PAKOL-759962 format. One record per residue (C-alpha): x, y, z. Coordinates in steps of 0.05 Angstrom, whole numbers. Layout:
! residues N
X, Y, Z
...
END
This chain:
! residues 141
103, 310, 217
65, 367, 252
71, 434, 287
12, 427, 331
2, 377, 386
-29, 318, 385
-107, 324, 412
-118, 255, 401
-77, 191, 406
-106, 120, 401
-73, 58, 399
-117, -2, 391
-119, -77, 372
-178, -97, 328
-206, -170, 315
-205, -188, 246
-286, -168, 230
-308, -119, 180
-358, -96, 235
-295, -78, 283
-264, -41, 227
-322, -1, 208
-336, 19, 284
-263, 41, 285
-270, 82, 225
-331, 115, 248
-295, 131, 310
-241, 170, 276
-293, 205, 225
-330, 231, 292
-257, 252, 318
-246, 290, 250
-313, 320, 253
-304, 342, 325
-240, 378, 300
-277, 415, 251
-240, 384, 191
-274, 397, 123
-322, 352, 98
-276, 345, 32
-218, 321, 79
-263, 277, 120
-292, 245, 57
-212, 228, 33
-194, 198, 97
-261, 156, 94
-242, 123, 30
-173, 119, 47
-186, 85, 115
-242, 38, 88
-189, 9, 39
-131, 1, 91
-176, -25, 145
-211, -72, 109
-153, -94, 67
-120, -113, 131
-175, -152, 162
-198, -184, 100
-133, -189, 51
-83, -196, 109
-109, -232, 154
-163, -267, 110
-217, -259, 164
-179, -307, 212
-214, -292, 279
-150, -318, 313
-114, -259, 281
-114, -184, 298
-108, -112, 267
-63, -66, 310
-76, 8, 296
-37, 69, 318
-65, 137, 300
-53, 212, 321
-98, 275, 305
-69, 345, 311
-105, 413, 288
-72, 401, 220
-49, 328, 212
-82, 256, 217
-31, 201, 220
-52, 127, 227
-4, 57, 222
-53, -6, 207
-12, -69, 213
-49, -140, 202
-17, -208, 218
-11, -233, 146
44, -247, 100
43, -184, 65
48, -157, 0
89, -116, -48
51, -57, -73
98, -39, -125
79, -107, -156
4, -89, -159
-13, -68, -235
-37, 6, -248
-107, -4, -248
-112, 59, -296
-71, 25, -350
-118, 2, -408
-94, -68, -401
-116, -72, -327
-179, -27, -319
-226, -87, -319
-183, -119, -264
-221, -114, -198
-160, -102, -154
-115, -43, -147
-162, 12, -141
-160, 17, -63
-80, 37, -72
-100, 84, -114
-154, 114, -73
-105, 119, -17
-45, 160, -59
-102, 204, -83
-136, 224, -23
-81, 218, 32
-18, 260, 33
28, 204, 48
18, 132, 39
77, 87, 62
83, 13, 67
138, -31, 118
186, -77, 79
144, -139, 88
76, -103, 60
36, -121, 124
31, -45, 154
13, 16, 121
26, 85, 143
-20, 135, 120
-19, 212, 139
-66, 266, 114
-51, 347, 122
-114, 382, 134
-127, 438, 76
-126, 507, 105
-196, 534, 110
END
């Protein structure tokens, strides 16, 4: 995954609350900034995390306060890796219509998946569709 050692590793369980998700995202962004990642890379990670974390809370767990989101992430000098799992029933990301197709351009869903794929180096889902793994390789300075 990376040639350099992990400088930060975090395993957290978040309540299904948008505020808890935003607080976690702020923590990750501060870590990236402290590691001197470029503003362009931080911007991309921010957009992807916003989509992935909020989707897990809002769509996966349906804002059910009895459910949680499990997050495992790692940061090295050149790689950010994160796995986000919700307790929802999951979905098939391949079944989401391409939001750039003319017939789907007006639909309000699918854009978050596109943003994650555009800004992250790798985006994978488990078979059930309730866990997303994102990886970002830092752009050389």
